[in-house]
C-alpha positions as CSV (number, residue, x, y, z in Angstrom):
1,X,77.7,9.3,-97.3
2,X,73.8,9.8,-96.5
3,X,71.1,11.3,-98.6
4,X,69.9,15.0,-98.1
5,X,66.6,15.1,-96.1
6,X,64.1,15.6,-98.5
7,X,61.8,17.5,-95.5
8,X,62.9,19.4,-92.7
9,X,61.4,21.0,-90.0
10,X,63.7,23.8,-87.5
11,X,62.3,25.2,-84.4
12,X,58.7,24.8,-85.0
13,X,56.3,26.6,-82.1
14,X,52.7,26.2,-82.7
15,X,50.0,28.0,-79.8
16,X,46.3,27.1,-79.9
17,X,45.2,29.7,-77.5
18,X,47.0,30.2,-74.2
19,X,48.3,26.3,-74.5
20,X,51.8,25.5,-76.4
21,X,51.5,22.6,-79.0
22,X,54.7,22.5,-80.6
23,X,57.6,23.8,-78.9
24,X,60.4,24.5,-80.9
25,X,60.1,21.1,-82.8
26,X,63.4,19.8,-84.9
27,X,62.8,17.0,-87.5
28,X,64.0,15.7,-90.8
29,X,62.8,13.3,-93.4
30,X,65.3,11.0,-95.1
31,X,64.6,9.2,-99.0
32,X,63.2,5.8,-97.5
33,X,62.4,6.3,-94.6
34,X,59.6,4.6,-92.5
35,X,58.4,6.6,-89.7
36,X,55.6,6.4,-87.1
37,X,54.6,9.4,-85.3
38,X,52.8,8.7,-81.8
39,X,51.4,10.6,-79.3
40,X,48.2,10.9,-76.8
41,X,45.1,12.3,-78.3
42,X,45.5,16.1,-78.4
43,X,49.2,16.2,-78.3
44,X,49.4,17.8,-82.0
45,X,49.8,14.6,-84.5
46,X,47.7,16.0,-86.8
47,X,48.4,19.4,-86.4
48,X,52.1,18.6,-87.3
49,X,51.6,16.6,-89.9
50,X,49.6,19.6,-91.5
51,X,53.0,22.0,-91.2
52,X,54.7,18.5,-92.9
53,X,53.0,18.9,-95.4
54,X,52.9,22.6,-95.9
55,X,50.2,24.6,-94.2
56,X,51.5,28.4,-92.9
57,X,50.2,27.9,-89.3
58,X,53.2,27.5,-87.2
59,X,54.2,30.7,-84.9
60,X,57.9,30.1,-85.2
61,X,60.4,28.2,-87.1
62,X,60.9,27.0,-90.8
63,X,60.6,24.5,-92.9
64,X,62.3,23.5,-95.7
65,X,61.6,21.0,-98.6
66,X,64.2,19.4,-101.3
67,X,63.4,21.3,-104.9
68,X,61.8,18.6,-106.9
69,X,60.4,17.0,-104.0
70,X,56.7,16.1,-103.8
71,X,54.7,15.6,-100.9
72,X,51.0,14.0,-100.3
73,X,48.7,13.6,-97.5
74,X,46.0,11.8,-96.4
75,X,44.3,13.8,-93.9
76,X,41.3,12.0,-91.6
77,X,38.8,13.3,-93.5
78,X,39.0,13.3,-97.4
79,X,37.2,16.1,-99.1
80,X,35.7,15.1,-102.4
81,X,34.4,18.7,-103.2
82,X,34.2,19.4,-106.8
83,X,34.8,16.5,-107.7
84,X,31.8,14.6,-110.2
85,X,33.6,11.0,-110.0
86,X,36.1,9.0,-107.9
87,X,38.0,8.5,-111.1
88,X,38.2,12.3,-111.3
89,X,39.1,12.6,-107.3
90,X,42.0,10.5,-107.6
91,X,43.4,12.1,-110.8
92,X,43.7,15.1,-109.4
93,X,47.2,13.9,-107.3
94,X,48.6,13.6,-110.9
95,X,50.5,16.2,-112.9
96,X,52.4,17.5,-115.8
97,X,54.8,14.7,-115.6
98,X,52.3,11.9,-115.7
99,X,50.6,13.2,-118.9
100,X,49.7,10.4,-121.1
101,X,49.5,7.6,-118.3
102,X,47.2,9.5,-115.8
103,X,44.2,7.4,-117.3
104,X,46.0,3.9,-116.8
105,X,47.8,4.9,-113.1
106,X,44.1,5.8,-111.9
107,X,42.4,3.0,-113.7
108,X,45.0,0.3,-112.4
109,X,45.1,2.0,-108.5
110,X,41.2,2.0,-107.9
111,X,41.2,-1.6,-108.9
112,X,43.7,-2.0,-106.7
113,X,41.0,-0.8,-104.0
114,X,38.1,-1.9,-105.5
115,X,36.4,1.0,-106.2
116,X,34.2,1.7,-109.4
117,X,35.8,5.0,-110.5
118,X,32.3,6.1,-112.3
119,X,30.7,6.5,-109.3
120,X,30.2,9.8,-107.8
121,X,31.9,10.7,-104.0
122,X,28.5,10.9,-102.7
123,X,27.5,7.3,-102.6
124,X,30.7,5.7,-100.7
125,X,30.2,4.4,-97.4
126,X,32.9,5.6,-95.1
127,X,35.5,2.8,-95.8
128,X,35.2,2.8,-99.8
129,X,35.5,6.7,-98.9
130,X,38.6,5.7,-97.2
131,X,40.5,3.5,-100.1
132,X,39.2,5.8,-102.6
133,X,41.3,8.8,-100.7
134,X,44.3,6.4,-100.5
135,X,44.5,5.5,-104.0
136,X,44.4,9.4,-104.4
137,X,48.0,9.6,-102.1
138,X,49.2,6.8,-104.0
139,X,48.3,7.2,-107.4
140,X,51.5,10.0,-108.1
141,X,54.0,7.6,-106.4
142,X,55.1,10.8,-104.1
143,X,58.4,11.1,-102.6
144,X,57.1,11.8,-99.3
145,X,53.4,10.6,-97.8
146,X,51.7,12.2,-94.7
147,X,49.3,8.8,-93.7
148,X,46.8,10.3,-90.9
149,X,45.3,7.2,-89.2
150,X,45.6,5.0,-92.4
151,X,43.4,1.8,-91.3
152,X,40.8,3.6,-89.9
153,X,37.1,2.1,-91.6
154,X,39.0,-0.1,-93.5
155,X,38.6,-4.1,-93.1
156,X,40.8,-6.8,-92.6
157,X,41.6,-7.4,-95.9
158,X,41.9,-4.0,-97.1
159,X,44.3,-3.1,-93.6
160,X,47.0,-6.1,-95.1
161,X,46.6,-4.9,-98.9
162,X,48.5,-1.8,-97.6
163,X,50.7,-3.3,-95.4
164,X,52.0,-5.4,-98.4
165,X,52.1,-2.2,-100.5
166,X,53.8,0.2,-97.9
167,X,56.3,-2.4,-97.1
168,X,57.3,-1.9,-100.8
169,X,57.0,1.1,-101.0
170,X,60.2,3.1,-102.4
171,X,59.5,6.3,-100.6
172,X,59.4,7.8,-97.6
173,X,56.6,8.0,-95.5
174,X,55.0,9.2,-91.5
175,X,52.1,7.0,-90.6
176,X,50.0,8.5,-87.3
177,X,47.8,5.3,-86.5
178,X,46.6,3.8,-84.2
179,X,46.8,0.4,-84.9
180,X,50.2,-1.0,-83.3
181,X,50.3,-4.1,-85.4
182,X,50.1,-1.4,-88.6
183,X,53.1,-0.2,-87.0
184,X,55.1,-2.8,-85.9
185,X,54.7,-4.0,-89.3
186,X,55.7,-1.1,-91.0
187,X,58.2,1.0,-89.6
188,X,61.6,1.5,-88.9
189,X,62.0,4.8,-86.5
190,X,59.5,6.5,-84.3
191,X,58.9,10.3,-83.9
192,X,57.0,10.8,-80.1
193,X,55.3,13.8,-79.8
194,X,55.2,14.7,-76.2
195,X,54.6,17.6,-74.4
196,X,55.3,19.9,-77.4
197,X,58.9,18.1,-78.6
198,X,59.7,15.5,-80.8
199,X,61.9,12.6,-79.3
200,X,63.1,10.1,-81.9
201,X,64.0,6.8,-81.6
202,X,65.4,4.6,-84.5
203,X,63.9,1.5,-83.7
204,X,60.8,-0.2,-84.9
205,X,57.4,0.4,-82.8
206,X,57.9,-2.3,-80.9
207,X,60.2,-1.4,-79.4
208,X,58.5,1.9,-78.6
209,X,57.1,1.2,-75.1
210,X,59.6,0.1,-73.3
211,X,62.3,2.8,-74.3
212,X,59.1,5.5,-73.3
213,X,58.4,3.8,-70.2
214,X,62.4,4.3,-69.6
215,X,62.3,8.0,-70.6
216,X,59.3,8.7,-68.2
217,X,60.9,6.6,-65.1
218,X,64.5,8.9,-65.8
219,X,62.0,12.4,-65.8
220,X,60.5,10.9,-62.4
221,X,63.6,10.6,-60.8
222,X,64.6,14.1,-62.1
223,X,61.4,15.6,-60.6
224,X,61.9,14.1,-57.3
225,X,65.5,15.4,-57.2
226,X,64.0,18.9,-58.3
227,X,61.5,18.6,-56.3
228,X,58.6,18.1,-58.9
229,X,59.5,21.4,-60.9
230,X,57.8,20.0,-63.5
231,X,53.5,19.5,-63.4
232,X,52.4,17.0,-60.8
233,X,49.7,15.6,-63.3
234,X,52.3,14.4,-66.3
235,X,53.8,12.9,-63.2
236,X,50.4,11.2,-62.4
237,X,50.0,9.9,-66.2
238,X,53.3,8.7,-66.7
239,X,53.0,6.3,-63.4
240,X,49.8,5.5,-64.0
241,X,50.7,4.1,-67.9
242,X,53.7,2.3,-66.1
243,X,51.2,0.8,-63.7
244,X,48.7,-0.5,-66.9
245,X,51.6,-2.0,-68.6
246,X,52.7,-4.0,-65.5
247,X,49.0,-5.0,-64.6
248,X,48.7,-5.9,-68.6
249,X,51.3,-8.7,-68.6
250,X,49.3,-10.9,-66.0
251,X,46.1,-9.8,-67.9
252,X,47.7,-11.4,-70.8
253,X,48.5,-14.9,-68.7
254,X,45.2,-15.0,-67.6
255,X,43.8,-14.3,-71.2
256,X,45.7,-17.6,-71.9
257,X,43.9,-19.5,-69.5
258,X,40.8,-18.5,-70.4
259,X,41.7,-18.8,-73.9
260,X,42.3,-23.1,-72.9
261,X,39.0,-23.0,-71.1
262,X,37.2,-21.7,-74.0
263,X,38.7,-23.6,-76.5
264,X,36.8,-27.0,-75.1
265,X,34.1,-24.9,-74.4
266,X,33.4,-24.7,-79.1
267,X,31.6,-27.3,-80.4
268,X,28.2,-28.0,-82.5
269,X,25.1,-27.4,-81.0
270,X,21.2,-28.3,-81.9
271,X,18.1,-25.7,-81.4
272,X,16.0,-23.8,-79.2
273,X,13.9,-21.1,-78.9
274,X,14.3,-17.5,-78.8
275,X,14.1,-16.4,-74.2
276,X,15.0,-13.5,-72.4
277,X,15.4,-14.0,-68.5
278,X,14.4,-11.2,-66.2
279,X,16.4,-12.3,-62.9
280,X,18.6,-9.4,-61.5
281,X,22.2,-11.7,-62.6
282,X,22.8,-13.6,-65.4
283,X,23.1,-17.4,-65.6
284,X,26.7,-18.7,-66.6
285,X,25.7,-19.5,-70.2
286,X,24.9,-15.9,-72.1
287,X,24.0,-16.4,-75.1
288,X,22.9,-20.1,-76.9
289,X,22.5,-19.7,-80.8
290,X,22.1,-22.2,-82.7
291,X,22.1,-23.3,-86.4
292,X,21.1,-19.4,-87.2
293,X,20.9,-18.0,-90.8
294,X,20.2,-14.7,-92.2
295,X,19.3,-13.8,-95.5
296,X,19.2,-10.3,-97.2
297,X,17.1,-10.7,-100.5
298,X,19.8,-13.4,-103.1
299,X,22.6,-12.5,-100.0
300,X,23.3,-14.8,-97.7
301,X,24.9,-13.1,-94.6
302,X,25.1,-15.4,-92.3
303,X,24.3,-19.7,-92.6
304,X,23.7,-22.3,-90.0
305,X,26.3,-20.4,-87.2
306,X,26.5,-21.9,-84.0
307,X,27.6,-20.5,-80.7
308,X,27.6,-20.7,-77.2
309,X,28.9,-17.7,-75.2
310,X,29.6,-17.7,-71.1
311,X,30.3,-14.9,-68.5
312,X,33.6,-13.6,-68.9
313,X,34.0,-15.0,-72.4
314,X,35.2,-12.0,-74.4
315,X,34.7,-12.7,-78.6
316,X,35.9,-11.0,-81.0
317,X,34.2,-10.7,-84.6
318,X,36.3,-10.0,-87.9
319,X,35.4,-10.0,-91.4
320,X,35.7,-7.7,-94.3
321,X,33.3,-4.7,-94.6
322,X,30.2,-5.9,-95.3
323,X,30.5,-9.3,-94.3
324,X,27.8,-9.2,-91.9
325,X,29.5,-9.0,-88.6
326,X,26.8,-6.2,-87.4
327,X,24.0,-8.3,-88.6
328,X,25.4,-11.5,-86.3
329,X,26.0,-9.2,-83.3
330,X,22.2,-8.3,-83.5
331,X,21.2,-11.6,-83.6
332,X,23.4,-12.4,-80.8
333,X,22.6,-10.0,-78.6
334,X,18.1,-10.1,-79.5
335,X,17.9,-7.2,-81.7
336,X,17.2,-8.8,-84.8
337,X,15.4,-12.2,-85.1
338,X,17.4,-15.2,-87.5
339,X,15.8,-16.4,-90.2
340,X,16.1,-19.9,-88.9
341,X,17.4,-21.0,-85.7
342,X,17.4,-19.7,-82.7
343,X,18.8,-17.7,-79.8
344,X,18.3,-18.5,-76.2
345,X,19.5,-15.6,-74.1
346,X,20.5,-15.7,-70.5
347,X,18.6,-14.7,-67.4
348,X,18.9,-10.7,-66.7
349,X,20.9,-9.8,-70.0
350,X,21.6,-6.2,-69.2
351,X,23.6,-4.9,-72.3
352,X,25.5,-2.0,-72.8
353,X,25.9,-1.1,-76.6
354,X,28.6,1.3,-77.9
355,X,27.6,1.3,-81.8
356,X,30.3,2.9,-84.5
357,X,28.7,6.1,-84.5
358,X,29.3,6.9,-80.7
359,X,25.9,8.6,-79.1
360,X,26.7,12.1,-79.2
361,X,27.8,14.2,-76.0
362,X,26.3,17.7,-75.3
363,X,28.9,20.1,-76.3
364,X,27.4,22.4,-73.4
365,X,27.9,20.0,-70.5
366,X,31.1,19.7,-68.8
367,X,32.6,15.9,-68.4
368,X,31.8,16.5,-65.0
369,X,28.0,16.7,-65.5
370,X,28.2,13.7,-68.2
371,X,29.2,11.3,-65.5
372,X,27.3,12.9,-62.3
373,X,24.6,15.6,-63.2
374,X,24.5,17.9,-60.4
375,X,26.3,15.2,-57.4
376,X,30.0,14.5,-56.8
377,X,29.8,10.5,-57.3
378,X,29.3,8.2,-60.1
379,X,27.9,4.8,-60.1
380,X,30.9,2.7,-61.7
381,X,29.0,-1.1,-62.0
382,X,26.9,0.0,-58.5
383,X,30.1,1.5,-56.5
384,X,30.2,4.7,-56.1
385,X,33.3,6.3,-57.3
386,X,34.2,10.3,-57.1
387,X,34.0,11.7,-60.5
388,X,37.5,13.3,-60.5
389,X,39.2,10.0,-59.6
390,X,37.6,8.2,-62.3
391,X,38.1,11.0,-64.8
392,X,41.9,10.6,-63.7
393,X,41.7,6.9,-64.7
394,X,40.2,8.0,-68.1
395,X,43.6,10.0,-68.2
396,X,41.6,13.4,-68.0
397,X,43.0,16.6,-66.3
398,X,41.8,17.6,-63.2
399,X,40.9,21.7,-64.8
400,X,39.4,19.7,-68.2
401,X,36.1,18.2,-65.4
402,X,34.4,21.9,-65.7
403,X,35.5,22.8,-69.2
404,X,32.5,22.0,-71.7
405,X,32.9,18.8,-73.7
406,X,33.0,20.9,-77.3
407,X,36.7,22.1,-75.7
408,X,37.6,18.7,-75.6
409,X,39.3,16.9,-79.0
410,X,37.7,13.8,-80.5
411,X,40.3,11.5,-79.0
412,X,38.8,12.9,-75.5
413,X,35.6,12.7,-76.1
414,X,35.5,9.1,-77.2
415,X,37.4,8.7,-74.0
416,X,34.4,10.5,-72.2
417,X,32.2,8.3,-73.7
418,X,33.8,4.9,-72.6
419,X,34.4,6.5,-69.7
420,X,30.1,6.8,-69.2
421,X,29.4,3.2,-71.4
422,X,31.2,1.5,-68.9
423,X,30.1,2.9,-65.6
424,X,26.4,1.4,-66.4
425,X,25.3,-1.2,-64.3
426,X,25.7,-4.5,-67.6
427,X,26.5,-7.9,-67.4
428,X,27.1,-7.2,-71.6
429,X,29.4,-5.0,-73.3
430,X,28.7,-4.8,-77.1
431,X,31.1,-2.5,-78.3
432,X,31.7,-1.6,-82.4
433,X,34.8,-0.7,-83.4
434,X,35.6,1.0,-79.8
435,X,39.7,1.4,-80.7
436,X,39.0,4.1,-83.9
437,X,40.9,7.9,-83.1
438,X,42.5,6.4,-79.7
439,X,45.5,6.6,-79.1
440,X,47.9,3.7,-77.7
441,X,47.5,5.1,-73.6
442,X,43.9,4.7,-74.0
443,X,43.5,1.5,-75.9
444,X,45.6,0.6,-72.9
445,X,43.1,2.1,-70.5
446,X,40.3,0.1,-72.8
447,X,42.4,-3.1,-72.7
448,X,42.2,-2.9,-68.7
449,X,38.4,-1.8,-67.9
450,X,37.4,-4.9,-70.2
451,X,39.6,-6.9,-68.7
452,X,38.3,-6.1,-65.5
453,X,34.7,-6.4,-66.2
454,X,32.9,-9.2,-64.5
455,X,30.5,-9.7,-67.8
456,X,30.6,-10.8,-71.4
457,X,32.2,-9.1,-74.0
458,X,31.3,-8.8,-77.9
459,X,33.8,-6.9,-79.8
460,X,33.8,-6.4,-83.6
461,X,37.0,-4.5,-84.2
462,X,39.5,-4.6,-87.3
463,X,42.9,-3.8,-84.8
464,X,44.7,-7.1,-84.5
465,X,46.9,-6.3,-81.7
466,X,43.9,-5.8,-79.8
467,X,42.1,-8.5,-80.7
468,X,45.2,-10.8,-79.5
469,X,45.9,-8.7,-76.2
470,X,42.1,-9.1,-75.2
471,X,39.6,-12.2,-76.6
472,X,39.2,-15.6,-75.9
473,X,37.5,-16.5,-78.7
474,X,37.1,-15.0,-82.3
475,X,34.2,-15.2,-85.1
476,X,35.6,-15.1,-88.5
477,X,32.9,-13.8,-91.0
478,X,34.2,-14.7,-95.0
479,X,31.8,-12.6,-96.6
480,X,30.1,-15.7,-98.1
481,X,27.9,-16.3,-95.3
482,X,30.3,-18.5,-93.5
483,X,31.1,-18.1,-89.9
484,X,33.2,-20.2,-88.2
485,X,34.7,-19.4,-84.1
486,X,38.3,-20.2,-83.3
487,X,39.4,-20.4,-80.2
488,X,41.9,-17.0,-79.1
489,X,42.7,-14.1,-80.8
490,X,43.7,-13.0,-84.5
491,X,46.7,-14.1,-84.8
492,X,45.4,-17.9,-83.4
493,X,42.8,-17.5,-86.1
494,X,45.7,-17.2,-88.9
495,X,46.7,-20.2,-87.3
496,X,43.9,-22.3,-87.4
497,X,42.0,-21.5,-90.4
498,X,42.2,-23.8,-93.3
499,X,43.9,-22.9,-96.6
500,X,41.3,-21.8,-98.8
501,X,43.0,-24.6,-101.5
502,X,42.8,-26.8,-98.9
503,X,38.5,-26.9,-98.8
504,X,37.4,-29.2,-101.2
505,X,33.9,-31.1,-101.9
506,X,34.4,-34.2,-101.1
507,X,34.3,-36.4,-105.1
508,X,30.4,-38.2,-104.8
509,X,30.8,-42.4,-105.1
510,X,31.1,-43.9,-108.6
511,X,27.7,-45.6,-109.2
512,X,29.4,-49.0,-110.0
513,X,31.1,-49.2,-106.4
514,X,28.8,-50.1,-104.0
515,X,29.7,-48.9,-100.7
516,X,31.0,-51.1,-98.1
517,X,28.0,-51.6,-95.5
518,X,29.0,-49.6,-92.1
519,X,27.0,-51.0,-88.6
520,X,25.9,-47.6,-86.8
521,X,26.7,-48.6,-83.0
522,X,24.6,-45.6,-81.3
523,X,25.6,-44.6,-78.2
524,X,23.4,-43.7,-75.8
525,X,23.2,-41.0,-72.4
526,X,21.5,-43.7,-70.1
527,X,18.3,-43.4,-68.3
528,X,19.8,-41.3,-65.4
529,X,21.0,-38.6,-67.6
530,X,18.2,-38.6,-70.4
531,X,15.8,-38.6,-67.5
532,X,18.1,-35.6,-66.3
533,X,18.1,-33.9,-69.9
534,X,14.1,-33.8,-69.8
535,X,13.5,-32.8,-66.2
536,X,16.9,-29.7,-66.0
537,X,14.5,-27.2,-68.4
538,X,11.6,-27.0,-66.4
539,X,14.1,-26.6,-63.2
540,X,15.7,-23.9,-64.6
541,X,12.1,-22.3,-65.8
542,X,11.2,-22.3,-62.0
543,X,14.4,-21.7,-60.5
544,X,14.1,-18.5,-63.1
545,X,10.3,-17.7,-62.0
546,X,10.9,-17.9,-58.3
547,X,14.6,-15.9,-58.0
548,X,12.0,-12.9,-60.4
549,X,9.1,-13.3,-57.1
550,X,12.0,-12.9,-54.6
551,X,13.6,-9.8,-56.4
552,X,9.9,-8.4,-56.9
553,X,9.5,-9.0,-52.9
554,X,12.6,-7.4,-51.9
555,X,12.4,-4.4,-53.6
556,X,9.8,-3.5,-50.4
557,X,11.9,-0.9,-48.9
558,X,9.4,-1.2,-45.5
559,X,10.1,-5.1,-45.7
560,X,13.3,-4.7,-43.2
561,X,12.1,-2.6,-41.2
562,X,8.3,-4.3,-41.1
563,X,9.9,-7.9,-40.8
564,X,13.7,-8.3,-40.5
565,X,13.0,-12.5,-40.3
566,X,11.6,-12.4,-43.8
567,X,14.0,-9.9,-45.0
568,X,17.4,-11.7,-44.6
569,X,15.3,-15.7,-45.2
570,X,14.4,-14.2,-48.6
571,X,18.0,-12.5,-49.2
572,X,19.5,-15.7,-48.4
573,X,16.8,-17.9,-51.0
574,X,17.8,-15.4,-53.6
575,X,21.8,-16.0,-53.3
576,X,20.6,-19.8,-53.2
577,X,18.4,-19.9,-55.8
578,X,21.3,-17.9,-58.2
579,X,23.6,-20.5,-57.4
580,X,21.0,-23.4,-58.0
581,X,20.3,-21.6,-61.4
582,X,24.0,-21.7,-63.0
583,X,24.8,-25.2,-61.3
584,X,21.1,-26.3,-63.7
585,X,22.2,-24.8,-66.8
586,X,25.6,-25.4,-66.4
587,X,24.7,-29.7,-65.9
588,X,22.0,-29.0,-68.7
589,X,25.0,-27.5,-71.2
590,X,27.0,-30.7,-70.3
591,X,24.5,-33.1,-71.3
592,X,23.6,-31.2,-74.3
593,X,27.0,-31.4,-75.6
594,X,27.5,-35.1,-74.6
595,X,24.1,-35.8,-76.1
596,X,25.2,-34.4,-79.9
597,X,28.7,-36.3,-79.1
598,X,27.3,-39.5,-78.8
599,X,24.9,-38.6,-82.3
600,X,22.0,-38.3,-80.0
């Protein structure tokens, strides 16, 4: 006989203004269940969690909890008010039954999350505050845990620790998370909140996409038979999501080929100087970092790291919080000079940066005004697009285009920020934790946009699934100054990285044993290649100068009307010079790599 549910909702209704958020929701949580709660941004997931936790905010329906059942909630923003120390905050979750063991429990869980209980909550970083909130939820071992975006602000080691903790958890929990790998590893059933109702799939999260797609297809067929009695926007959303998933399968195949090419490119390099080009189009080589190092005081952040990053590469940076990912990122794009080593940037690098803080949007402006100001078109990487068409691609409803930004949900604001950033002309996108607070549909959208992007992408992320779906190589910072680049995504990194215990320092040779003499046989490039390697930098510099001169001449708006022949000749020469520059940079790079392989 099945155990009685610990917590049950029946016919729950909730309205916000004139909008129905929850429309007769029925669900139950049984002992030991592992549930994921999914839905688009703004669908009402956090509201449903609050109702499950006991907040009396619903307009109709009933909530029932078995007597004696304990329920704990992890909110997206923890409230530390009234707590002098982290230990006090965590201990507040304990009740009378834990009397006599409270200090031990608090100390043990704080040790697991690597926090000093004597610290003031106001001193905590975003990741530390998240770990403190997790400690408060876990310390009392509740029967039901409601976890709202538990992986936000956590680094990969902490996410993996939390996965291990929850995989052996004896109680029940409900997870709301954008991290597909996290949900796939932990949950055994899915609650899908869609248009005010909750559907349940009694299978793991990995089966959710196909299941939900099948439902949307059946609904589309029924809507067609009923002459579209249900609103047209919902049908469009379902079809666009399904189409993106189909296209993403092709992108994954293309990604495998790009990773193969990237695997052949990763290798040791030498030294150069910092240079920034001024041409309108970047060359094939975007970033060339040679033996760069950076330290702050006694802490070595990055030591002797080298990489070459080419046009269309998608490079992920991973590592624990504080390992130096942002520092390395800033050095690679020229914002921060290394202590030693050098960085050469490709000609005409035009970066667009989306950092963790996400530049604030004017709350009184509309999405239309944010993207197109007073016009009705937005330039998307140089091509005009109607603002409504562009907003629909980012899953906005038509009526939202003219509503103030302050009426949008947090996820919808993030979508708008991404739409604005990805429309700007650029050949280098730099994204620091872009996946935080995004739902699965928006993650698909972002993956599609970055997959179609014609430039280079540098990405800091703790989302393992997103990295596996997108990046061609992964730079792993281990927290001790070590940074190593691996071909492929996060799963490829796990397969390629050496076991920690296998790394050993080679023993010094015994003094009483003379090493056998070894005759060095040093190979050379040959006269022609050495001459080319010496001459190519001058050729590259001359081409860059010529391209800059041609671009300046072509900015004359009257040139075409005055002298169409000269305009055509200079335009033709500009295209040829850019092609020659690409070829020269590629040749120089290949010769430099060959020289290093030969020990030169």
